[in-house]
N, C-alpha and C positions, 0 to 999 in steps of 0.2 A: 622675751625670752627669758626663762627663771633660771635662777644660779642656784644650785644645789651645793650645800657642803656635805661631804662624806669623811666620817670615821673610819679608821683602817686600823686592824691591829698587825705589827711584825710578825709572820711567823718563821722567816728564815733570814738569816743574814747572811752572803758572801761579799768577803773582803780580799780582793786579790792585789793590795798595795796600791795601784794607781785609781781603781774603781769598786764602789760598792753596789751590791746589788740585794736590793731589799723585795721580799716576799711578802704582799699584804693579802687580807680577809678583811671584809667588812666587818666592823665591830659594832655588833648589834646586840640590842636584847631580845631574847626571843620569848613568847608566850606558849604555855604548853597546848598542846592542841591533841585530840584524842583520833586515835586511827579509826574509829566510828564517824567522827566529824569530817575527818578526809574523804572516806567512801562517800557519803553521804552529800558532800559538795562536789567529787567527782560525777557523780549518777544525776545530780542537778546541772551540771553544766553540759552533759551527753545527751539527756533527754530535753528535746525541742519543745514536746506537745505537754502543754499545763493539764489537760484534763488525765492525761498517762500519768503525770508527776503527782497527781492528787491522789491516784488510787494505789501507784507504786509505794509511794514516800512511808504510808503508815506498816506496812507489811515490813519494807526493810529496815525501818527502824526498830520493829518488834523484833526482828530476827540478829538485828546487830546489838540489841540491848543485853538479848540472852549469852552473847559471847564475851568473854574475859574483857577489860578495858586495857588496852595500851595506849599509854601517853608518850607521846614524842613530841620532839622540838624539831620543827623542820623551817626552812628558809631557802630560796636560791640565792647564795651568795655570791658577789661580784669579787673577783680573785685580780690581783694587780701586780705586776711585776716592774720595778722601776730600777734602772742601772743609771747611776750617777756617779761624777768623778768626787775622789775622795772630800776635796775643799766644801764643796757643795754640801756634803754629807755633814760633815762637820759642822756649818753653817744652820743648819736645822737642830742642832742639837747633839748629834751621833746618839740617835736612840736605838736602843737594842731590841732584843726578840722580846715579845710581849708589851712592847711600847706601843702606845697609840699613837697615829699623825692624823692630821687632816688636810682632805684634798679639796679643792675648791675644782668642780668639774662644769663647764658649759660648752656651748657649742662657739666655733669661730666663725664669727658672720661675717669676716672681712673676703 
């Protein structure tokens, strides 16, 4: 069993007096990726025949190179919402919107 630590950034905080609700999103650095690269990877995944890939790929690369490049940052992020008692929230240091927190996630094997 692998133990993994994830960093999250608080995007929203709701305080109703007794409970605090934190909305979190993964806090990750993203590499820029071109739309051309995404399209080539999608085509590569969808065509299973290697011979067809060898024939089509150079043509598609030539077509896509002639198009303007759009650089994007993309990643399917994990969203988490936590509702906790005020005392527990204060115990973790009362982080605010924009602050980061670390959450350990692992399967419970018991």
